[in-house]
N, C-alpha and C positions, 0 to 999 in steps of 0.2 A: 060812636065806633065807626071807623071807616072800613067799609067792606069792599072798596075798589081794588081790583087785582094789581099786584106788583109788576111793573113793566120790565124790571131787570132780572126777573126770575130766570135762571139757567145761563146767565152771562159769565159766571165764574168759570165754567168748564172750558169754553173757547179761549178765555184768557190764559187759563192754566196750560192748555194745549199749545197756544202760541208761544208762551214763555218757555215751555219745555223744548219746543222746536228750536227757538232762538238760542237757548242755552246749549242744547245739544250740538247745534251747528258751530257755536263758538268753541265748545269743548273739542269737537272733532277737528276743527281748524287748528286749535292750539296743539292738539295731539299730533296732527299731521305735520305741523310746523316743527314740533319737538322732534318727531322721528326724522324729518328731512334734515333738521339741524344736526342731529346726531350722526346721520349718514354722511352729511357733508363734512362734519368734523372728522369722521373716520377717513373719508377720502383725502381731506386736507392733511391729516396726520400721515397717511400712507405716502402721499405725494412729498411731504416734507422729509420723510424717512428716505424715500428714493433719491430725492435731490441731494440730501446729505451723503448718502452712500455713493452716488455717482461722483459727487465732488471729491470725496475722500479717495476714491479710486483714481480719479484724474490727477490729483496732487501727488499720490504715490507714484503714478506712472511717470510724471515729470521728474520726480526724484530719481527713478530708475534710469531715465534717459541721461540725466546728468552724470550718472555713474557708468554710462556706456553699456548698460546691461539690458539690451533689447534686441530681439531677432529682426525687428524692422530696420535696424541699422543697415542690413544687407538686403533683406527681402523686399521685393517690389509688391508682394502680395500681403494681404492682411495676416498679422501674426499676433498671438497672445503674449503679453508681457508675463515674465515669470513671477510667481508669488503674489499676483494681484487679485486672483479670485478669492473672495472672502465674503463674510456676512457683516453688514454694517446696519445697526438698528433693525435687525431681522429682515433686511433686504439683501438679496444676493446681488453681488456686483462683479463685473468682469471688465477688463480693459483690453482693447485691441489697438494695434498701431500699424501704420502703413506708410512706407516711404513714397511720397507723391512727386518727387523730382529725381532726376538722374544726376544731381550734382554731387552725390557722395561717392567718391572713388574708393571702392573696397580695398584695392591693392595698397593705396596710400595710407589707409587707416589701420591696417592689420599687420601685426608684428610677424606672424608666420601663418602660411597657408599650406596645408597638405592635401593635395588633390586626390591622391590614391590612384592616379592613372597607372595602369599596368600592374598594380599590386593586387594579388589574389585576396579574396575575402578573409582567408585564414592567417594573413600576415599583417604585422603591425605597421602603422603609418608613422608612429613616433616611438623612437627607441633611444634609451640611454643605457650605456653598457658599463658595468662594474665600477666600483669606487663609491665615494661618499659625497662628493661635491655636488650640491644642488645646482641645477641649470635653471636660468631665469629667462622666460619669454616675456618681454616687456611690452604688454599691450594685448588687445584682443587677438584671439587665435581662431582659425577656421579649419575644420577637418571634414572630409567628404563623408565620413561615417564615425559614429561613436558606439562601440560595443565592446564586449569582453576581449576581443582580439585586436582592437585598434591600438593598444599600447603594450610595449614591452619595456618596462622601466625598472632599472636597478637603482642608481641614485635618483632622488626625487627630481621632478620637473615642476617649476613654479610658474604658473601663469599669473603675472602681476599686472594689476590695473586694467583688467579687461575680462570679458566672459570668454567661454569656449563655445563658439557657434558651430553647428554642424548641419549637414543635409539630412533631413528626415525623409526616408524613402517610403514610408508607410502609406502615403497618399491622403492621410487625414488632413482636413482643412477646418480650422487652422491646426497646425502640427502641435504635438504635445511633447515638451522637453523631458528627457530622462531625468530622474531624480539624482541629486548630487551623490547619494549613497551608492549609485551604480558606477561611479567613477572610481578607478583604482586609487588606493590610499596614497600612492606615491606621486599622484598628480594632484598638486595643491593649488589653491587659489588665494590670492592676496589682494584685498582683504577677504578672508574666507567667508564672512557672513554676508557679503554683498554679491560676489561673482560666483558663477557656476555654469553648467551647460545650458545652452539656449538653442532651440531648433529653428531652422529656416526651411522653407518648402521648395527651394530651387537649388540646382546643382552649381558647382563652382564656375562652370562655363558661362552661366548667365550672370555671374556677379563680378568675376575678376577677368575683365577683358585684357587682351594683349596690349601692352603699352604701345604708343606711337613709334613706328619704325621708319626712319628716314630712307630715302632712296640710296641704296648701297651699290647700285650698278655702276656708278661712275668712279668708285674708289680705285686708286692706282694699285695695280697688281705688284706684289713684292715677294721676294724670297727672304724669309726671316733669318736665314743662315748666312746671308751675304752682306758685306759693307756696301755703302753707296758708291765706293770707288770701283766696284766690280764692273768690268767692261760689259757684262750682260745687260746692264741697265735696270736690273731687278733688285739691286741692293737696297736694304731697308734701314740700316743704322750707321751712326758715326760714333766714335769714341772721343769724348771731349778731353780737355786738358786735365780734368780732375779724375779721369778714368771712368766717367759715367757713360754708359752705352745708351745713346739717345735714338729712339724709334719714332717714326712719323706715322700719322694715320694712313690707312690703306687696307687692301685686301691681301691677307697673308696666306699663301698657298703652302707654305712650310712653316714649322714652328719657329718662333724667334729664338735666337742664340742667347740663352740666359744661364749658361753653365758658369757658376762662380764669378758673376759680374754684378755690379750695381747698375741699375738701369732706370731710365725714365721714358715713359710713353707720353708724347706731347698730346695736349688736349685735342679731342676729336673723336671720330667714329672709326672703329676697327672691326673688320670682318675676318675672323680666323676660320678659314675654309681649307683645312689641310687635306690635300688630295690623296696623299699616300696614307692609307688606313693603317699601315704598319708603323707609321711615325706621325701620330695624330694628337700628341699631348702638348699642351702649353705647360711646360715643365720648368720649375724654378728650383734651383738648389744652390748652396753656397757654403760658407764657413763663417767663422767669427767676424770677418771683415767684409765679406761679400755676400751677395744673394738677396739684396733688398731691391724690390721693384716698386716704383711709384708711377701711377698713371693719372695725368691731368693736373691742372692747377686747382688749388683749394677753392671750393665753391662757398662763398660767404653765406648763401641761403641755407645750406645744410650743415655747414661747419663754421659757426661764428667764431671759433677760436683761431681760425686761419692757420692752423699748424697741422702737420702730418701726425697721425696716430703712431706710425712707425717711422722714427727718424731715418733719413737717408741723406746725410751730409754731403756725400760724394756727388749727389745729383741736385743739390740746392741751386747751383748756378744754372743748370739746364732748366729746372723748374721756373726759376725767376726770369729766364730769357725766353720762355715759351712764346712762339710767334702768335698763338691764338689770342693773346691779350690785346692785340691791335685790330682784331676783327670788329666790324661795326655793330653786330648784334651781340648784346651781353650774354645771351643764351649760348653762344658759340665760344665764349672766352674761357670757360671753366670745365674741368672734369673730362672724363673719357667714358665711352660706352664700348664694352667688349661684346660683340655679337659672335656666336658660334654656330657653324653649319656642319652638316655631316656628323661624323663621330668625334669631332674635335672637342677636347675637354681640358680641364685644369687639374694639375697635380702640383701641390706645394710640397716639395721634398725637404730633405735634410738641409738645415741652414737657410731655408728660403722664406721670403716674406713678399706678399703682394698686397698693395693698397691701391684702391681705385676710387678716385674722387667723383662726386656726383656730377652728371651731365644732364642738362635739361633736354628732353625730347618732346616736341610739341608744346602745348600750352601749359600742361600741368605735370607731366611725367618726368621723374628724375630716375635714371636707369644706370646701373653700373655693369650688369651682366644680363644677357638675354640669349636664349637658344632660339633658333629660327625655324619656321615651317613655311613651306610654299616656295615656288620658284621666284627668283628676283624679277623675272619678266616672262610673259607667256611663251611657252615652248622652249625656254632656255634650259636645255639639258646637256649641252656640250661640255667639254672639259673646262672651258674658261668660265662658263656660267652654269654650274650644276644645279639640279633641282635640290632645294634645301629640305624637302620632306623625307627625312631619313630617321635615324634611330631616336633622336631627341623629340621627334614629332609624332611618330605613329606606333611606338612600342614594337618595332620590328624585330627585336631580339638582338640588335647590334650592341656594340660596346656601350655600356652605360644604361642599357635598358633597365628600367626600375623593377621589372618583374623577375630579374635574375634571382635564382634560388639562394645564392650566397649574398648576405647583406653587406659585409665589410670588404674593403679592398679597393684600390684605385681603379681596377677594371670594372667595377660595378657602380661607379659613381661619376656623375658629371664633374663634381667638385669634390676633391679629396685632399685633406691635409694629413700627411704622414704622421705616425707616432714618433715622439722624441722631442728634442729641444728646438726652439725657434722655427716652428712651422706656423707661419702667421698669415692670416687672411683678413683684410678689412675692406668692406664695401660701404661707402657712404650713401649709396642709393640702392634702389631695388635690385635684387637678384631674382630674375624671372626664368625659372626652369621647370615648368609645371608638369613635365612628363619624364623627369629624371630625378635621381637620388642624390642627396648631398650628405657628406659625412665629414664631421670634424674629428680628427684622430686624437689619440691619447697623447697629449702633449704636456709639457711642463707648465708649472704655475706662472712662469715668467712670460709665456707666450701670449700674444694678443690675437683673439679671434672675435671679430665684431662684424655683425650685419646690421648696420645702422639705418637702413632704409627699407626694411622689410624683406621677406623671403617667401617665394612661392615655389614649392617643390612637390614631387610626387610622394616621397618619403624622406624623413629627416632622422639621421642617426647622430647621436651625441655621445662621444667617448668620455672617459671618466675623469682624467686628471686636470682638464682645463679648469682653472680657478674661476670662482664666481665673480671675482673682481675684474679679470681680463676677458671674460666671455660675455658677450652681449648679442642678443637678437631682439631688436626692439623697433617700435614704430617711429617714424619721423614726426616732428612737431610741425607739420605743414598745415596751413589753413584749409579746413574742410568745412563745407556748409551743405546742409540738406534741409528740405522741408518734410516734416513728419506730421501725419494726421493721426490724432489720438481720439478714440471713441470709448467713453466710459459709460456702461449701461447697467442700471440697477432695476431689479424686478421685485415688486411687492404689491400684489393686487393691481398690477399695471406696470408700465415700463416708462422709465425716464432715462434719457441719455444726455450726456454732455459731450460735445465734440469740439476739439481745439486743433488748430493748425499752428505749429511752432517752427521757428527757425532754429536749426540744431547745429551747434559748433562744438563737437565733442572734445576737441583738444585745446580749448581755451584753458589757460592756467587757473583762472578763477572759476570755480565750479558754478557759481551763480551766473556767469556770463555764457554758459554753454547752451542755455535755452532762452529764446525770446518768443513770447506768445503773440502771434499775429491775429488770431481770432478765437472767440470762446462763446459758444451758444448752447442753450438748453433746448432739447427736443423731446416731445411726447407724442403719444398715439402712433404716428407713422415713423417715428425715429428721425434720424438726421439725413435720410436719403432724399 
């Protein structure tokens, strides 16, 4: 029997303890790894959800831009796109847009602009009076305010192919658009599920700048009532062999003699600065055979058909022989621009028609009619060079002041077409009268009333009987390009943003050609700033 002591007595316990520690360490590490993996998986899932939400918002925003339905079209500040705030994968998402270049000309892009200048808060900016014929504004529309008293509509007004943008004066940044349900039922949008009211945070004066005005001080002074044969040397017109009364560009201190004649105004710039305030109306009237007035050669840029909307056969010879066609600069060869100073204004009366073809002013402006503000030269306030800052400019209460209490009537409008047959007015380029009222009278369905280059007024009054076929106020299809920055931000246990810079051409015929993406990046933590 071996009585020698066992040398490994007690060795089991340390081994057990070591194994326990090792196994515990491994288990703890595995548990920690599992917890970390689960946490990372949740973070990755949240990030994936945010990225999907931001991407969905961005793609929706691009679709909205293609439909021209965004406040950033006009606003140089950040604006929220309508209808984009939503939840995607339990992540809240919102998209803002900002115009980052000044290449987008608001005037050229909008069918009608109502500035509200001189209009009290309780009076409407857009009025349609009695009848059933729907009026169509073809393209985006801007109004200085949208509230319960901004509209006075009897027959419906249809804003087609564009949103209604308006100045939000609440001071909220970004502004929040009123809901479509707050719009009167007789103001309709087409397509109705796409367009509606969209707010911008700046007033019209920061968006719709005055078109380029050429130097008018060198225009030849003329008496519109005298023929060129008059010994005074101020005669303004000649009657050609076809009986067409032909006028030349110049500064007219008295209204042109347009009583029951067919007339042609040669291509060029005209300043109507009627010094006698008791006789300050550019007035056209006629009968079944006379009373048609055409201004300028047809501009192929704005009128590809190369024909007059209102035929004037008596003046075809004069229009074809227009001396402007021989000028070296193509911009000077077409169209006419009528500038109005003082209280001079337009009234198309019984049997009258006035058609003004587009004339290019500066690099990009096409203008048919414009009211003037400011003196033609410093200190020029004598009889021959009066200061232009009068009724059309400062709301002084003179003739045509938009704040007049009576809405209808020639005396309360810069441009008024009388009620009855053949009271026609066609402008192929912009009509810019931002502090004056324009009213289209109650005329027959055969009359033509067209503003084909956009309209900027203080208040717009549309009478009833003008047919939808012959009545048009719409935007020109001129090339317009801007750069828009879109930022789509999603929040779910963190923030992920996608920022894109796009080249925007809203009036391309092909909807897919309206947007070209220049950059697209994903930003986290500190955003895209």
